[in-house]
C-alpha positions in Angstrom: 171.8 -12.7 133.3 172.9 -15.1 136.1 175.8 -12.7 137.0 173.4 -9.8 137.4 171.2 -11.9 139.7 174.2 -12.8 141.9 175.3 -9.2 142.0 171.8 -8.0 143.1 171.5 -10.7 145.8 175.0 -9.9 147.2 174.1 -6.2 147.4 170.9 -7.0 149.2 172.7 -9.2 151.7 175.3 -6.5 152.5 172.6 -3.8 153.0 170.5 -6.1 155.3 173.7 -7.0 157.3 174.6 -3.4 157.8 171.1 -2.5 158.9 171.0 -5.3 161.5 174.5 -4.4 162.9 173.6 -0.7 163.2 170.3 -1.4 164.9 171.7 -4.1 167.3 174.7 -2.1 168.7 173.0 1.2 169.4 172.5 1.6 173.3 171.1 4.6 175.2 173.9 6.6 176.9 173.7 8.5 180.2 173.4 12.3 179.8 176.5 14.3 180.4 176.7 16.1 183.7 174.2 13.8 185.6 175.4 13.1 189.1 175.6 9.6 190.5 174.6 10.2 194.1 175.7 6.9 195.4 179.4 7.2 194.5 179.4 10.8 195.8 177.8 9.7 199.1 180.3 6.9 199.4 183.2 9.3 198.8 181.8 11.7 201.4 181.5 8.8 203.9 185.0 7.7 203.3 186.6 11.1 204.0 186.6 10.8 207.8 186.1 7.1 208.6 187.0 7.7 212.3 184.1 10.1 213.0 180.5 9.1 213.1 178.4 10.0 210.1 176.5 13.3 210.3 173.8 14.7 208.2 175.1 16.7 205.3 174.3 20.3 205.6 171.8 21.8 203.1 173.3 22.7 199.7 174.7 26.2 199.3 173.4 28.1 196.3 175.9 28.7 193.5 175.9 32.5 194.1 176.6 32.0 197.8 179.9 33.4 199.0 180.6 30.0 200.6 180.9 28.4 197.1 184.1 28.8 195.1 184.5 29.0 191.4 185.6 25.3 191.2 182.3 23.9 192.2 183.5 23.2 195.8 181.0 23.9 198.6 182.3 25.2 201.9 180.6 24.4 205.2 182.6 26.1 207.8 185.9 24.3 208.1 184.9 21.3 205.9 185.0 21.4 202.1 182.9 18.9 200.1 183.6 18.4 196.4 180.8 17.2 194.1 182.2 14.8 191.5 180.2 14.0 188.3 180.2 10.4 187.0 182.2 9.8 183.8 180.4 8.2 180.8 180.8 4.5 180.5 183.7 3.2 178.4 181.5 0.6 176.6 179.6 3.3 174.7 182.8 4.4 173.0 183.7 0.8 172.0 180.2 0.3 170.5 180.6 3.6 168.5 184.0 2.4 167.2 182.6 -1.0 166.3 179.7 0.6 164.4 182.1 2.9 162.5 184.3 0.0 161.5 181.3 -2.1 160.4 180.0 0.9 158.4 183.4 1.2 156.7 183.4 -2.5 155.9 179.9 -2.4 154.5 180.8 0.6 152.4 183.8 -1.2 151.0 181.7 -4.3 150.4 179.1 -2.2 148.5 181.8 -0.5 146.5 183.2 -3.9 145.6 179.8 -5.1 144.6 179.4 -2.0 142.5 182.8 -2.5 140.8 181.9 -6.1 140.2 178.7 -5.0 138.6 180.5 -2.6 136.4 182.9 -5.3 135.3 180.0 -7.7 134.5 178.2 -4.9 132.6 181.4 -4.2 130.5 181.7 -7.9 129.8 178.1 -8.1 128.8 178.5 -5.1 126.5 181.5 -6.8 124.9 179.5 -9.9 124.4 176.7 -7.9 122.9 179.2 -6.2 120.6 180.7 -9.5 119.5 177.2 -11.0 118.9 176.3 -7.9 116.9 179.4 -8.3 114.7 178.7 -12.0 114.3 175.1 -11.2 113.4 176.4 -8.7 110.7 178.6 -11.4 109.3 175.7 -13.8 109.3 173.5 -11.3 107.5 176.2 -10.7 104.9 176.6 -14.4 104.4 172.9 -14.8 104.1 172.8 -12.1 101.4 175.5 -13.9 99.5 173.7 -17.2 99.7 170.5 -15.5 98.6 172.3 -13.8 95.7 173.9 -17.1 94.8 170.6 -18.9 95.0 169.0 -16.2 92.8 171.8 -16.5 90.3 171.5 -20.3 90.3 167.8 -20.0 89.7 168.4 -17.6 86.9 170.9 -20.0 85.3 168.5 -22.9 85.7 165.7 -20.8 84.3 167.8 -19.8 81.3 168.9 -23.4 80.8 165.3 -24.6 80.9 164.3 -21.9 78.4 167.2 -22.7 76.2 166.3 -26.4 76.2 162.6 -25.7 75.6 162.4 -22.6 73.5 161.6 -22.7 69.8 164.3 -22.7 67.1 163.3 -21.6 63.7 165.5 -22.3 60.7 165.5 -22.5 56.9 166.6 -26.0 56.1 165.8 -26.3 52.4 165.1 -29.9 52.8 162.5 -30.8 50.2 161.5 -27.4 48.9 158.3 -27.2 46.9 159.1 -26.5 43.3 156.3 -26.3 40.7 156.4 -25.4 37.0 154.7 -22.3 35.6 153.4 -22.9 32.0 151.7 -20.6 29.6 148.5 -21.3 27.8 150.3 -23.5 25.2 151.8 -25.6 27.9 155.3 -24.3 27.6 157.2 -23.9 30.8 158.0 -20.3 31.4 159.2 -20.5 34.9 159.5 -22.3 38.3 157.8 -21.5 41.6 159.8 -22.0 44.7 158.3 -22.3 48.2 161.0 -22.7 50.9 160.5 -24.8 54.0 160.8 -23.2 57.5 161.0 -25.5 60.5 160.7 -25.1 64.2 163.0 -27.7 65.7 162.3 -26.5 69.3 160.1 -28.0 72.0 157.7 -25.1 72.3 155.7 -23.1 69.7 156.5 -19.7 68.4 154.2 -16.7 68.7 154.0 -13.6 66.5 156.1 -15.2 63.8 156.9 -13.3 60.6 158.9 -14.7 57.6 160.4 -13.0 54.6 162.4 -14.7 51.7 164.1 -13.3 48.6 166.2 -14.5 45.6 168.7 -13.0 43.2 170.4 -14.1 40.0 174.1 -13.1 40.0 175.3 -13.2 36.4 178.6 -14.9 35.9 180.4 -16.9 38.4 181.4 -14.2 40.7 180.4 -13.8 44.4 177.9 -11.4 45.8 179.3 -7.9 46.5 181.0 -7.5 49.8 178.6 -4.6 50.7 175.5 -6.6 49.7 172.7 -5.5 52.0 170.3 -8.5 51.6 167.3 -6.3 50.9 163.7 -7.4 51.2 162.5 -7.6 47.6 160.8 -11.0 47.5 157.8 -12.7 49.0 156.7 -12.7 52.5 153.8 -12.4 54.9 154.1 -9.5 57.4 151.1 -10.8 59.4 151.7 -12.7 62.7 151.4 -16.4 62.7 152.2 -19.4 65.0 154.6 -22.1 64.3 154.2 -25.2 66.5 156.9 -27.3 68.1 158.6 -29.8 65.7 156.6 -28.5 62.8 157.2 -27.0 59.4 155.6 -24.3 57.3 156.5 -22.9 53.8 157.4 -19.4 52.8 155.6 -17.3 50.3 156.0 -18.2 46.6 159.1 -17.1 44.7 158.5 -17.2 40.9 161.8 -17.6 38.9 161.8 -17.3 35.1 162.8 -20.4 33.1 165.6 -18.4 31.4 167.2 -17.9 34.8 166.9 -21.6 35.6 168.5 -22.4 32.3 171.5 -20.1 32.8 172.0 -21.4 36.4 171.9 -25.0 35.1 174.5 -24.0 32.4 176.8 -22.4 35.0 176.4 -19.0 33.3 175.0 -17.4 36.5 174.5 -18.2 40.2 171.2 -18.3 42.1 171.0 -17.1 45.8 168.2 -17.2 48.3 168.1 -15.2 51.5 165.6 -14.0 54.1 164.7 -13.9 57.8 162.2 -15.1 60.4 161.3 -13.1 63.5 159.3 -14.7 66.4 158.7 -14.8 70.1 158.7 -17.7 72.5 156.1 -18.6 75.1 158.2 -17.6 78.2 157.8 -14.3 80.0 160.3 -11.5 79.8 162.3 -13.0 77.0 163.6 -11.0 74.0 162.4 -11.4 70.4 164.3 -14.0 68.4 165.6 -13.6 64.8 166.9 -16.1 62.3 168.7 -14.9 59.1 169.9 -17.1 56.2 171.5 -17.0 52.8 171.8 -20.1 50.6 173.0 -20.8 47.1 171.1 -23.2 44.8 172.9 -25.2 42.1 170.8 -26.9 39.5 172.4 -30.2 38.7 169.5 -31.8 36.7 166.9 -30.2 34.4 164.7 -32.2 32.0 161.2 -31.0 31.2 159.3 -30.8 34.4 162.1 -32.4 36.4 164.6 -30.4 38.2 167.3 -31.5 40.6 169.4 -29.1 42.7 171.7 -28.8 45.7 171.5 -26.0 48.3 174.2 -24.9 50.7 174.8 -22.0 53.1 176.5 -18.9 51.7 178.4 -16.1 53.4 178.1 -14.7 56.8 174.4 -13.9 56.6 173.5 -17.1 58.6 172.8 -16.5 62.3 170.2 -17.0 64.9 169.3 -15.3 68.2 
């Protein structure tokens, strides 16, 4: 900006200087062909200094026979030549000076123009460099914004992972009651399995399903076992609070099965799942699957003692 102001001021100074010089040196010149009578009269007087001055005869018309073609007037025996005054030499000098000054001003204006072009090109280069720098800045800002967004997403996911509910089948202290007939004979056992939310926030829209199967003999479950839903469960939605426990639907197992499992003639398996949502927005549904094996180590009347452990690959949580 400062360079453009200097360029404008220099141009204005050169133009004003040229105008002043042109106006100051112009002088009126004498018209060509105008006769200076005094030098002519002096020349006529000096032609014959020895004779007394006489009155000049009247002028002879141009078409008179006494006038020759060279502008010389004849008066009898005396010829008088009329000489026109030459233009003054100073006028030519002034014209030359004005021409020189005009050339100088033209060169100066051209120089100012070239200087202005150079400044304009430099300014365009600076603008181009600033534009490139601005593009780099914009790209870096986008990267920072993307990094910030990713960091916020990571922090959000970390917060949700630390605060979300976690539902699991722990089998700590299952509820087991005896089923007796009218004579008081035990005909079976009723199992209700504990389901716990160990997270810091409650679940919503929770559904739980549990099943059991007696596998006769001491063999494993088939490799293609599909863990079907054949047992107790409540398909209605429910809520499970943070750090709280609920119990599954009842599973009634015949006393004959309990006897065979206690005698190691068969094996007893429990499996099932829990599906629920957390309280955070835009999060997927969670699912917990389990499969446990129960071993009865004590059985006497109403008393029953057992150990429960995870079995197979059907134990996962999302």
